[in-house]
N, C-alpha and C positions, 0 to 999 in steps of 0.2 A: 572523367570522374566528376560527379556532381558537387558543386560548391554551394553551401548554405550560408545564410546570413541570420543574425539575431534579430529579434523584435524588441525595440526600445522606443518608447514614446510614439508608437505608430509607424516608425521608420525601420526599414531593413538595413542593418548595419553590420559591418565587419567589426572585429575586436579593434579597439583603439590603437593597439600596438601592431595590428596587422597579422598577428599570429593565428594559426589554425592547426588542427590535428586531424588525422585520418580516423574514420570509423570503419570497422571491419565486419564482414559477413561471417558469422560463426560457422556456417556450413562450408563455405569455400576457403575460409581462412584468409581471404584477400580483402584489401581496403576497397571501398567503393564510393566514398564521399568525403568531402572536407568540411569540417565544422569549425566555426570561430572559437578561438581559445581566449576567453575573456580574462581581463586582469582587474585589478582593484579599481582603476578608473572607470571601467565598464559597469562594475557593481554600483558605484556612486551615481553614475549616469542613469542606470535603470531605476534605482530607488528614488532619485530626484524626479524622474518622469512619473513614477507611480504616485508619489506624494502630490505632485502638481495635478495629476488627474483626479486624485481623491478630493481635492479642494475645488476643482473646477466645477462650475454650475452645470456643465454639460453632463456630468455624472452625479454630483452631489445633490442637485436639485430635482433630478427626475423622480417621478413617483415610484414607489415600490412596485406597483403593478407594471410600470414601464420596464423596470429592471427584469421582472419576471418574463415579460414578452421578449426581451433580448435573449435571455437564457433559452427560451423555447425556440427561437429562431436558430440559435447556435446548435441546439439539439437536432433540428431538422437538417442543417447543413452537414453535421457529422454523419447523420444517417445517409445522406446523399453520397458522402465520400467514404463510407465505411469500408468497402472492399479495397479501395486504393490505400487507405491508411493501414489496413490490416496487412497488406502485402509489404508496405514499408517497414512495419514493426517486425515482421518475420525476417526480412532481409537484414535488419539491423541488430536484432537480439536473438534470432534463432528459435523463437517459440513457434509451436505448430500453427500453421495457417488456420486450421480448424478452430483452435482456441482463440487466436487473435481475431478471427472473423466474428466469432461469437461475442467476444468482448466489445468489439467496435459496434456491433449491431445493438448491444445492450447499453452502451455508454449514454446515448441520448436520453434514456430514462432518468438519469441523475439530473440532467439539466431541466427536463420537464418537471420532475418532482420538486426540486428546490426552486425552480421558477414559480411553481404554484405556491410555495411557502413564502416567497419574498414579501408579499403584502399581508402576511399573517403573523408577522413579528410584532407582537402587541405588548404595550405596557399595561399597567393596572392602576386602579384607584384604590388607595389604602384608607380604610376607615380609621383614621389616625386618632390617638387618644388625647391630642392637644386641642382644647377648645378654640374655635375660630380659625383653625388651620385646615387648608386643603392640601393633600399630599398625593402625588402621582409619580409614576416611574416612566422612563423612556428607555427603549432598547436601541442603542446606536452602534454603528460599525466601529471597528477598532482602528482602521487605517490601512497601512501597507502590510500585506501578508507575504512572507517569504515562504514559498512552497518548494520543497526540495524532495525530488522523487527518484526512485531506484530504476534499475534497468530491466527488471523482470516483466512487469506489465506497465509500461510507461504511461500510456494515455489513460488507462483505467484508474491507476492510483493517483494520477494528477487530477482526474475528474472528481475524485472523492474530496479533494481540497478546493478546487476551483469553483464547483457548483455552489456549495454553501457559502463560501467566502464572497463570491460575487452577488449572490442573492441577498446577502446581508448588507451590501453596499460598500464593501472593501475594494481595494485595488490589489494587484498581485505582481510580484516578481517571482517568476517560476524558473527554477534551475533543474533541468532534467539531468540524469546521469550522463557522464561523459561517454559511457558505453552505449547509450541508446538515445541520442538527442534528435535523430532525424525526424521521427514522427511528430515530436513537439514542434519542430520548425515547419513541418508540412501542415500542421494544424493552424499555424500563426495567421495566415490570410483569412481564415474563417471568422476570426473575431471582428475584423473590419467589415467583412461582408455581412455579418449579423447585425452590425450597427453599433458596436461598442466604441465609445470615444477613444481616441489615441491615448495610450499610456495606462489604460485600465488594466490591461494584461501585457506584461513584458516578459520576454523569454531570453534568458541569459545562459549561454553554454560555456562550458569550461570544466576545469578540474576542481573538485572539492578541496583538495589540499592547497590550492592556490587562491580560491575566492570564497570558499565556504565560510571561513571565520569572519571575513569582512561582511558577508551578507547577513549572517546570523546576529552579529554584534552591532550592526549598523544602527545608529541612533534613529534613523528614519523608518526602521522596520518595527511594526507594532506587535507582531506575533510571528512565530515560526511553526509551520506545519511540515513535519518530516516523516518520511518512511524510509527505513533502511535497517542496518545492523545495530544491535544494542550498544556496541562500543562507540560507534559514531554517534548514536543517539544520546549516549551519556555526555559526549563532548558538546553536542548541540545544546543539551539541557544546561550544562555548566556555563556555557557562553551566554545563553539567554538569561540565566539567573543573575549574572553580573549586571545586566541591564534591566532587571525586574520586568521581563516581558513574558507573556504566557506562551506555552508550547502545546502542540498536539504531536505525540510521538507514537508511531505504529512501528514496532521493532521486531525482533526475531522471535522464533518459536521452536519448540521441540515437542510438537503435538503428538498425542497418543491416540491411536485407534484401538479401542478396547473391545475385545470380542469375547462375549460370555458363552458358556457352554450350550445355552439354548438358542443361540443366534442361527439365523438362516445362513449357513456357512458359505454357500456359493455367493450370496450377496455381499457378505463381509469380505470375502477374498477380492471381489471386484472393487469394493469400496477402498480396500487397502491399496490395490494397484493404482486406482485413480488418484488416491491421496498422495502417492509418492512418485509414480513413474509418468503419469499423464503430462505433467508440466516439467518433466525431467528433474523433479524435486526442487525446482527453482521458484518456490513460493513460500512466503512466510508461514502459511498454514499447512505446509507439507506434513502429512501424517508419517513422520519419520520413525516413529516407534509403534509397533504392533504388539499390544499386550493381549495375550491369548490364554484363555482358560486351559489349564493343563490337560483336561479331559479331551479336548479337541485339538491340542497343539500339533501333533504329528500330522493329522489329516489336513489341518489348515496349511501347514508348511508345504506339504506335498502339492496341494491344489494351487497355492500361490506361486510356487516355483514353476509348476507346469504352465500356468497362465503367463508368468513373466517370460518364459522361454519363447513364447509366440510373439513377443513385442516386435513390431516392424520399425526398425531404425532407418534413418536416412534424411533426405532432403525435407526440411520442415515446410517447404512451400507446396508439397504434394499432399493432397487430401488423404492419401492412404497411409502416410507416416504416422506412427504412434508415439515415438520417442525421438526428440530432436537433440541437437548439440547443447553443450554448456555455453552460456552466452559469452563468457570472457576467458581468455587464456589463463589469467591468474586464478580464476575460480575453478577451472578444470584442474589445475595443479593442486589446489586446496582439497578438492574432492578426492583425488588420488592419494594425497597424503593421509586423509582420514581413513581411507580403506586400508592403507598400510598400518596405521595406528591400531585399528580394530583387530587386524590379524595378529599383531604383536601382543595385544592385550589378551588374546585367547579366544576371541569370537570366531565362530566357524562359518566360513563363507560357503553358502550353498547355491549361490547364483551370481554370475558376473565376477566382480572383483578386480577389474582392470579397465584400461582404456579400450574403447571399441576399435577394432581393426577390420570390420566388415567392409567389403568393397563398396557397398551402398553409402557408407559414411564418408567416402572421399577423403579430403584433407581437413575435414571438420573437427571440432573440439568435442569429441564424443566420449562418454563413459558408459560402459555396459550397465544395464539395470542390475543392481547388486542387493543381495539379501544375506544378512548375518543371523545365525542362531547362536545359542549358548551365550547370549549377551547378558551381562550382569548390570543392574541398575546404575552402579557407580562408574561404569566404563565411560571413557570420553565419548565413544560413539553413541552412547545413550544419554549423554548430558549436554553435548555441544551441538550447535547448529551447523550441519554440513552443507546444506543448500545444494543438494545434488541428488541423483537417483539411488540413494542408499537407505535401505530399510533395516532396522534392528528389530528382531522378534524376541520378546521377553515373556515367559510363562508366569501365570499367577494361579493361586488356589482358591481365593475367595474375594468378595467385594472389597473388604478392608485392604487387602494386599494390593488390589488393582488401584484403589484410590491412592494409597501410599506411593506406589511406583509412578503413577501418572502425575501426581503433584510434586514429586521429588526432584524437580529441576528448578532452575532460576527463572524459567519462562512460564507463561500462562496465556498463550494466545488462543488456542483452540483445542478441541478434543472430539473424538467420535466414539459413540457407544453403539454396540450391535447386540441387541437382545430382543426377545419377544415378550418379555415381562415388563408391564407398564410400571410396576413398583420399582424394579431395578432401574429403569430408565429415569424415573423421576428422582430417585435417590442419587443417582450419578449426576444428574443435572444440577443438583443442589451441592454436592460435595466436591465436584471438580473445580479447581482453581483455574478457570479459563474464561476468556471473554465471550467465546462462542462454543456451544456444545451441540453437536449434531447427533441425532438418534436415527440409526439405520439409514444414514446418508452421509455424504462428506463433500466439502468444498462448495456448498450452496451459499451464495451471497445475494443481497438485494439492496437496492437504493432505499428500501423502506425499513431495513433492520439495522440496528447499531452494530458497529464492528470496532473492536479494539482489544487491548490485552490487560491481563493482570501482571503483577510483579515486573520483571525486566522486559516484558513484552510491550510495554508502552503506557501512555497517559492520554486520556481523552477518548472520544468516540467519533468515528466517521460513519456517515450514512444514517438514515433514520430521522425521525421527527426532531430530536433534540440536537442533532449535529450542527444545525445552523446557529445554535446558541454558543457554540465554540468560537464564533466569529463576531459576537456582539458583546457590548458591555452595558451594564445597567446604571442609569442615572436617576437619582431621587430629586424631585422638584417640590418645593414647599411654597405655598402662597398664604399670606396672612389675609383672611377674609374680613377681619374686623376693622383693620386700618388704624388701630391704636398702637403706638410705640410702647412696648413694655419696658420695665426697668432694664437698662442696658447692661447692668452688672449681674443680672440673674439669667441663667440659661433657662429657656422655656421648655 
């Protein structure tokens, strides 16, 4: 069994107390690696290393262009190691190798993009209204960033934080999920190889229940960037608020795929399947609600169920597999619980609805792709995030009803709209309370476009031109050009 070590201050370290835990393969159900189980002392050590690196001239005094070059080299190294890292992620979290491979090949673009932005963080000269005064602003890094990432797309979602944070000149303590820490630790040597000074990036592994509070509330941490569930995000927000520190929160979703009567129905069906089953529903942007115009409802359901029945389940390491396992045992139990809840509430299960027992699923933690009809907007299955391959189908009669149902949850991360009418598309893009709206497509993301949520789906934006400003603070500088001391008792 492989044994990993954490990265703190440039050194590979075990947890100070010597504790470790097993990480399991969701397909085989068997443990395959040992990961350090950090404690409070390790948090303090990692934050101290990051603070020391932040103030060290080896990092603090290098030019912004040089920081950008480091990020670009890191992107090159990740591109070189993409296949190996993708295989590690698939083994550790059970996501399809085809998806992980695609993510790993795309991840370098974030480091190239934000590396290019590093020397374009500019202040401004203000034509101030005070005679004889010169006023300008500086954009400066915040300090130590605590980056806390989930298990579903470990390296991709970490990259969304690391790239802009490092480009802006911050240092980082990164805590990956205890369910998928291996790829983070496999990435660790690349920071040194790229030329980052020791301590600029630190990787701390362990359980959120044991070290999360200390990391978020640590006085040496200047900002918290978190991706995860909205309840945990609320706790992170509350802890950060006690210390008056900023946060970026990318949280849960209950996204709607809205199919109008004039949609190209075959494309909409494929989009709905991609939105909920391709990632086994384990994505914050999962299109877990399909809102379908009543005029095409039955046809849509028939085609969707027919396509869903063809899904090839099994080993996520095979290119031919289309639906993989649930990443964790507790999450699988949660998904099955929600399926039971939906049945008890009166929803009609037209596909799946149980744990998968197909021979090709072996001992893995699988749930059959599941579709419910006769779902009412107020049902728990239509309101709460399941984070599994479970789709609720709700009919609507007109655009106003579609908007009301789509916006009628506490979430607002994403939405899809399927229509051939440009007027409908533009109206929905305006009226939907969601941070991302896709028209005739679904799950498209880019390093160039902002990503984040409305309502309980989060605060702040990741990716895109302005994401780097989530990691800087503005300073105003005043210079008296006249040189005469004014009346000290009068504010100028």
